[in-house]
N, C-alpha and C positions, 0 to 999 in steps of 0.2 A: 665681611668686615669692611668698613668704609675707610679706614686709615691705611690704605694701600701704599701711600707715599713712604711711610716708615717701614712697612713690611717688605717693600721692594728696595730699600736703601742698600747701597753697597757698603754702608758703614754698620749694618746690622750684624751682631754677633750673638749666636745662641750659646748659652752657658748651661751646662748640665753638671750638677753637683751630686756626688754619691760617696759611698763608703765613709759616712760621717754622721755625727750627732746632729739633730735638728737645730740646736742652738748654734753650732758651728756653721751650718749651711745658712742660717738666718744672718749670722755675722758677715759672711762673705757677700751675700746678696745685698745686704744693707750698705756695706762699704762700696760696692759697685754702683748701687742706686744713688749714692751721694755724689757721684761724679758723672754718671751717664744717665741719659733718659731711657725709660723703658721702651722697648720697641714693639712688644706685643704683650697681651695679658699673660701673666705668669701661669705656668702649669705645674703647680706643686702637687706632687703625688701624696696627698694627705699631709700638707705642709705644716700643720700645727705641731708644736713640740711633743704633744701627747699622742700623736697618731701613729708613731712608729714608721713613718715614711722613710724610704731609703733613696729617693731620687727627687731632686728639685730642679726645675727648668725655668729659665728666665731669658729674655732677649734684651739686649742693650744696644743703643745706637752710639757707636764710638766714632763720632764725626771729628772730635778734637781730642788731643792728648791732654789729660788733666794733670794737675800737680799731684802731689802725694795723696793717697787715700788715707782717710782716718780709719784705720783698721781696729777691730776689736780683737782682743787676745783670743786665740783659738785654744780650746781645751784638748783637742786631738787633731788628727789630720783630715784633710778634705781632698777628694779627687775631683778635679775640675776639667771638663772637656769644653774647649772653645772651638766654635765652628763659624767661619765666615770668610770674608775677603782678607788676604794676608795683612794689609795695612791696619785694618780695624782689629783683627785678632791680636796683632802686635801691640796696639794701644792698650787693649784690655790686659794683656800679659804684663806689660810694664807697670800698669796701674796696680795690679795685684802684687807685683814684686815690691812696690813701695810700702805695702801694708803687711805683707806676710812673707815668710820664707817660701820660695818657689823652686821646685825641682821638676824639670821637664822629663816626662816619662815616655814620650813618643809623639810623632806627628805623621800626618799623611797629607799630601798635596794633590789637588785636582787641577783642572784647567783654570778656574777662577776662585777657588776656595781652598782653605787649609783647615785641617782639624788638628788641634794640639791637645794632648793630655798632660795635665800638670798635677802635682801633689803639693798642696798648700799645708803649711804648718805654722806654728807660732813664730813670729819674727824674733831673731836673736838680738835685735837692737833694743 
């Protein structure tokens, strides 16, 4: 892969979505894609709505904190795992909270990375 500048960026956050319908995963990834550039090609495990996929993976470069995301209403819940540098992960978490209801389910910290598990649902607003 020639685009190692983004792949090695400290602002790169890997997002893994699971425990959700394909339409809801697509809505979350679309909302994030409207505010952040893609860091790597997506790895959607059978990502079309008809495929029965249960995991969607995308990376985003969270170099800046965006305004509110334009979220699409979710029909059900989505489990989202965010992994990357703490500042970049926090930017994505705040962006998600502007479009969806977010419940933190857990986190783990390493030397230079953090992993956060969130449960997203339709926003009450």
